[in-house]
BALOBA-1460 file (C-alpha; in Angstrom, 3 decimals):
// residues 101
<rec num="1" residu="x" x="-115.056" y="48.850" z="3.488"/>
<rec num="2" residu="x" x="-118.740" y="49.498" z="2.151"/>
<rec num="3" residu="x" x="-120.631" y="46.495" z="1.063"/>
<rec num="4" residu="x" x="-121.188" y="48.055" z="-2.396"/>
<rec num="5" residu="x" x="-117.456" y="47.745" z="-3.193"/>
<rec num="6" residu="x" x="-116.873" y="44.191" z="-1.973"/>
<rec num="7" residu="x" x="-118.550" y="42.360" z="-4.882"/>
<rec num="8" residu="x" x="-116.208" y="44.242" z="-7.295"/>
<rec num="9" residu="x" x="-113.020" y="43.507" z="-5.252"/>
<rec num="10" residu="x" x="-112.859" y="39.775" z="-5.933"/>
<rec num="11" residu="x" x="-113.112" y="39.889" z="-9.719"/>
<rec num="12" residu="x" x="-110.478" y="42.657" z="-9.792"/>
<rec num="13" residu="x" x="-108.078" y="40.531" z="-7.645"/>
<rec num="14" residu="x" x="-108.687" y="37.505" z="-9.675"/>
<rec num="15" residu="x" x="-108.082" y="39.306" z="-12.952"/>
<rec num="16" residu="x" x="-104.766" y="40.676" z="-11.411"/>
<rec num="17" residu="x" x="-103.585" y="37.278" z="-10.289"/>
<rec num="18" residu="x" x="-104.534" y="35.670" z="-13.750"/>
<rec num="19" residu="x" x="-102.740" y="38.474" z="-15.697"/>
<rec num="20" residu="x" x="-99.610" y="37.970" z="-13.470"/>
<rec num="21" residu="x" x="-99.575" y="34.183" z="-13.969"/>
<rec num="22" residu="x" x="-99.466" y="34.586" z="-17.673"/>
<rec num="23" residu="x" x="-96.220" y="36.504" z="-17.723"/>
<rec num="24" residu="x" x="-93.279" y="34.253" z="-18.725"/>
<rec num="25" residu="x" x="-90.333" y="34.010" z="-16.406"/>
<rec num="26" residu="x" x="-87.141" y="35.760" z="-17.574"/>
<rec num="27" residu="x" x="-84.221" y="33.691" z="-18.934"/>
<rec num="28" residu="x" x="-81.781" y="33.898" z="-15.938"/>
<rec num="29" residu="x" x="-79.106" y="32.070" z="-17.946"/>
<rec num="30" residu="x" x="-78.822" y="34.994" z="-20.211"/>
<rec num="31" residu="x" x="-77.463" y="37.262" z="-17.475"/>
<rec num="32" residu="x" x="-73.620" y="37.404" z="-17.479"/>
<rec num="33" residu="x" x="-73.360" y="37.469" z="-13.687"/>
<rec num="34" residu="x" x="-73.802" y="34.084" z="-12.048"/>
<rec num="35" residu="x" x="-73.266" y="32.484" z="-8.665"/>
<rec num="36" residu="x" x="-69.582" y="31.971" z="-9.697"/>
<rec num="37" residu="x" x="-69.024" y="35.645" z="-10.598"/>
<rec num="38" residu="x" x="-66.453" y="37.388" z="-8.432"/>
<rec num="39" residu="x" x="-67.737" y="40.075" z="-5.905"/>
<rec num="40" residu="x" x="-67.316" y="43.635" z="-6.788"/>
<rec num="41" residu="x" x="-63.990" y="45.292" z="-5.590"/>
<rec num="42" residu="x" x="-64.292" y="47.484" z="-2.630"/>
<rec num="43" residu="x" x="-61.976" y="50.531" z="-2.855"/>
<rec num="44" residu="x" x="-61.183" y="53.348" z="-0.505"/>
<rec num="45" residu="x" x="-63.145" y="56.569" z="-1.189"/>
<rec num="46" residu="x" x="-59.830" y="58.391" z="-2.011"/>
<rec num="47" residu="x" x="-59.072" y="55.999" z="-4.884"/>
<rec num="48" residu="x" x="-62.621" y="56.454" z="-6.202"/>
<rec num="49" residu="x" x="-62.534" y="60.199" z="-5.990"/>
<rec num="50" residu="x" x="-59.157" y="60.297" z="-7.634"/>
<rec num="51" residu="x" x="-60.562" y="59.243" z="-10.952"/>
<rec num="52" residu="x" x="-63.237" y="61.923" z="-10.982"/>
<rec num="53" residu="x" x="-63.450" y="65.740" z="-11.255"/>
<rec num="54" residu="x" x="-65.049" y="65.881" z="-7.839"/>
<rec num="55" residu="x" x="-63.133" y="69.001" z="-6.601"/>
<rec num="56" residu="x" x="-64.161" y="71.044" z="-9.612"/>
<rec num="57" residu="x" x="-67.815" y="70.154" z="-9.144"/>
<rec num="58" residu="x" x="-67.573" y="70.583" z="-5.430"/>
<rec num="59" residu="x" x="-66.264" y="74.163" z="-5.801"/>
<rec num="60" residu="x" x="-68.972" y="75.150" z="-8.348"/>
<rec num="61" residu="x" x="-71.767" y="73.675" z="-6.136"/>
<rec num="62" residu="x" x="-70.146" y="74.963" z="-2.938"/>
<rec num="63" residu="x" x="-70.710" y="78.572" z="-3.822"/>
<rec num="64" residu="x" x="-74.407" y="77.977" z="-4.604"/>
<rec num="65" residu="x" x="-74.806" y="75.850" z="-1.334"/>
<rec num="66" residu="x" x="-73.132" y="78.563" z="0.698"/>
<rec num="67" residu="x" x="-75.492" y="81.208" z="-0.621"/>
<rec num="68" residu="x" x="-78.471" y="79.038" z="-0.042"/>
<rec num="69" residu="x" x="-77.332" y="78.338" z="3.488"/>
<rec num="70" residu="x" x="-77.025" y="82.171" z="4.103"/>
<rec num="71" residu="x" x="-80.574" y="82.655" z="2.844"/>
<rec num="72" residu="x" x="-81.907" y="79.874" z="4.997"/>
<rec num="73" residu="x" x="-80.085" y="81.269" z="8.154"/>
<rec num="74" residu="x" x="-81.618" y="84.683" z="7.429"/>
<rec num="75" residu="x" x="-85.104" y="83.164" z="7.166"/>
<rec num="76" residu="x" x="-84.578" y="81.265" z="10.444"/>
<rec num="77" residu="x" x="-83.468" y="84.378" z="12.195"/>
<rec num="78" residu="x" x="-86.713" y="86.024" z="11.146"/>
<rec num="79" residu="x" x="-88.788" y="83.127" z="12.643"/>
<rec num="80" residu="x" x="-87.052" y="83.234" z="16.024"/>
<rec num="81" residu="x" x="-89.076" y="86.029" z="17.427"/>
<rec num="82" residu="x" x="-92.459" y="85.708" z="19.154"/>
<rec num="83" residu="x" x="-95.455" y="84.505" z="17.158"/>
<rec num="84" residu="x" x="-97.929" y="87.001" z="18.688"/>
<rec num="85" residu="x" x="-97.461" y="90.603" z="19.495"/>
<rec num="86" residu="x" x="-97.635" y="91.605" z="23.221"/>
<rec num="87" residu="x" x="-101.248" y="92.703" z="23.024"/>
<rec num="88" residu="x" x="-102.466" y="89.316" z="21.646"/>
<rec num="89" residu="x" x="-100.540" y="87.407" z="24.153"/>
<rec num="90" residu="x" x="-101.961" y="89.330" z="27.016"/>
<rec num="91" residu="x" x="-105.462" y="88.891" z="25.563"/>
<rec num="92" residu="x" x="-104.807" y="85.123" z="25.152"/>
<rec num="93" residu="x" x="-103.335" y="84.828" z="28.698"/>
<rec num="94" residu="x" x="-106.352" y="86.653" z="30.154"/>
<rec num="95" residu="x" x="-108.783" y="84.308" z="28.241"/>
<rec num="96" residu="x" x="-106.811" y="81.212" z="29.507"/>
<rec num="97" residu="x" x="-107.070" y="82.477" z="33.148"/>
<rec num="98" residu="x" x="-110.861" y="83.118" z="32.788"/>
<rec num="99" residu="x" x="-111.299" y="79.510" z="31.438"/>
<rec num="100" residu="x" x="-112.580" y="80.724" z="27.936"/>
<rec num="101" residu="x" x="-109.712" y="79.166" z="25.926"/>
């Protein structure tokens, strides 16, 4: 850290600590959940999904996701070929053999 910034760092940190110490603590007694509250119920995923319209949402999103996956596969197929054409690869290989690359 440059020396010109160090003198400004301490007052900034001090101001931050002072501002944080002025904040009152929240009233924890006002929260309804306490140490004696029962833990949340753990349910099987089938029961949770039974109360939602997940299949309808899944079908609507499934078609869009399938189309997107097809587009991504097509892009990936285009990228599978060689990066350089044969002439450029031969030139690069000759330069590596000659020690210029």
